[in-house]
C-alpha positions as CSV (number, residue, x, y, z in Angstrom):
1,M,98.1,203.1,-38.2
2,T,100.2,204.3,-35.2
3,A,99.8,207.6,-33.5
4,A,102.9,209.0,-35.3
5,E,101.6,208.1,-38.8
6,M,99.8,210.6,-40.9
7,D,96.4,209.7,-42.4
8,P,96.8,209.2,-46.2
9,Q,93.9,211.6,-46.9
10,T,95.5,214.3,-44.7
11,F,98.7,213.8,-46.6
12,L,96.9,214.2,-49.9
13,D,95.2,217.3,-48.6
14,L,98.6,218.7,-47.7
15,L,99.8,218.0,-51.2
16,A,96.7,219.8,-52.6
17,Q,97.6,222.8,-50.5
18,G,101.1,222.6,-51.8
19,R,99.9,222.7,-55.4
20,E,97.7,225.7,-54.7
21,L,100.6,227.5,-53.0
22,L,102.9,226.8,-56.0
23,K,100.2,228.2,-58.3
24,R,100.1,231.4,-56.3
25,E,103.9,231.5,-56.3
26,R,104.0,231.0,-60.1
27,R,101.5,233.9,-60.6
28,F,103.6,236.2,-58.3
29,C,106.7,235.2,-60.4
30,E,105.0,236.0,-63.6
31,R,104.0,239.4,-62.3
32,A,107.4,239.9,-60.6
33,A,105.4,240.6,-57.4
34,L,108.4,240.6,-55.1
35,A,106.6,241.7,-51.9
36,E,104.1,238.9,-52.4
37,L,106.8,236.3,-53.0
38,T,108.6,237.4,-49.9
39,A,105.4,237.2,-47.8
40,L,104.7,233.8,-49.2
41,A,108.1,232.3,-48.2
42,P,107.2,231.6,-44.5
43,E,104.0,229.9,-45.5
44,K,105.8,227.8,-48.0
45,A,108.5,226.8,-45.5
46,A,105.9,225.7,-43.0
47,L,104.0,223.7,-45.6
48,V,107.1,222.0,-46.8
49,A,108.0,221.0,-43.2
50,R,104.5,219.5,-42.8
51,I,104.8,217.6,-46.1
52,E,108.2,216.3,-45.2
53,E,106.8,215.1,-41.9
54,G,103.9,213.5,-43.6
55,A,106.1,211.8,-46.2
56,A,108.1,210.2,-43.4
57,T,105.1,208.9,-41.5
58,V,102.2,208.3,-43.9
59,P,101.7,204.6,-44.9
60,G,103.1,204.3,-48.4
61,S,101.2,203.8,-51.5
62,K,101.8,204.3,-55.3
63,R,99.1,207.0,-55.4
64,L,100.7,209.0,-52.6
65,S,104.1,208.6,-54.1
66,D,102.9,209.8,-57.5
67,A,101.2,212.8,-56.0
68,L,104.3,213.8,-54.1
69,E,106.5,213.4,-57.3
70,A,104.0,215.6,-59.2
71,L,104.3,218.3,-56.5
72,I,108.1,218.1,-56.5
73,A,108.1,218.6,-60.3
74,E,105.9,221.7,-59.9
75,A,108.2,223.0,-57.3
76,R,111.2,222.6,-59.6
77,K,109.4,224.6,-62.3
78,N,108.8,227.3,-59.8
79,E,112.4,227.2,-58.7
80,R,113.5,228.0,-62.3
81,L,111.0,230.9,-62.3
82,L,112.3,232.2,-59.0
83,I,115.9,232.1,-60.3
84,A,114.8,234.0,-63.4
85,V,113.0,236.6,-61.3
86,R,116.1,237.0,-59.1
87,N,118.4,237.3,-62.1
88,G,116.1,239.9,-63.7
89,V,116.0,242.0,-60.6
90,L,119.8,241.8,-60.3
91,N,120.3,242.8,-63.9
92,A,117.8,245.7,-63.6
93,K,119.7,246.9,-60.5
94,R,123.0,246.8,-62.3
95,H,121.6,248.6,-65.3
96,L,120.1,251.3,-63.1
97,E,123.4,251.8,-61.3
98,R,125.2,252.2,-64.7
99,L,122.6,254.8,-65.7
100,R,123.1,256.7,-62.4
101,E,126.9,256.6,-63.0
102,A,126.5,257.9,-66.5
103,R,124.2,260.8,-65.3
104,R,126.9,261.9,-62.9
105,G,129.3,262.4,-65.8
106,A,132.7,261.0,-66.6
107,V,135.6,261.6,-64.2
108,A,139.1,262.3,-65.5
109,Y,142.3,263.3,-63.7
110,R,144.5,266.3,-64.4
111,E,148.3,266.2,-64.3
112,D,148.3,267.6,-60.7
113,G,146.0,264.8,-59.5
114,G,142.8,266.9,-59.4
115,T,139.7,265.6,-60.9
116,V,137.7,267.0,-63.9
117,I,134.1,265.9,-64.2
118,S,132.6,265.9,-67.7
119,R,129.2,267.7,-67.7
120,E,127.9,265.5,-70.6
121,D,125.8,262.5,-69.9
122,A,126.1,259.2,-71.8
123,A,123.8,260.6,-74.5
124,G,126.2,263.6,-75.1
125,A,123.9,266.2,-73.7
126,S,125.5,269.0,-71.7
127,K,124.4,269.3,-68.1
128,R,123.8,272.9,-67.0
129,A,122.9,274.3,-63.7
């Protein structure tokens, strides 16, 4: 083993850390814990960089290759969850904006160009001061 090569056991330990990180990420996704997901991102990026470095330098073996493939498969599952969380947040944001717009009332224009604002919300209830 040269000085640049990573020890196989060290690489396996990195993969185990990766699995644990992905489990935490999955739990955060399931709870839609956005702050925790955001805080986890730098740790994940650093670990990915270390794994990539190890994958390039560790002496190859079937066991290491299988372990890396398993970690990649877990990461792909989490990627789908992260996309679902992002889409859910974006949909909720759009829905809330539509609700805010409906609460403001409908806007119509008079013949002279002035505006008239309906004082009924989307449910038909009159708004009174």
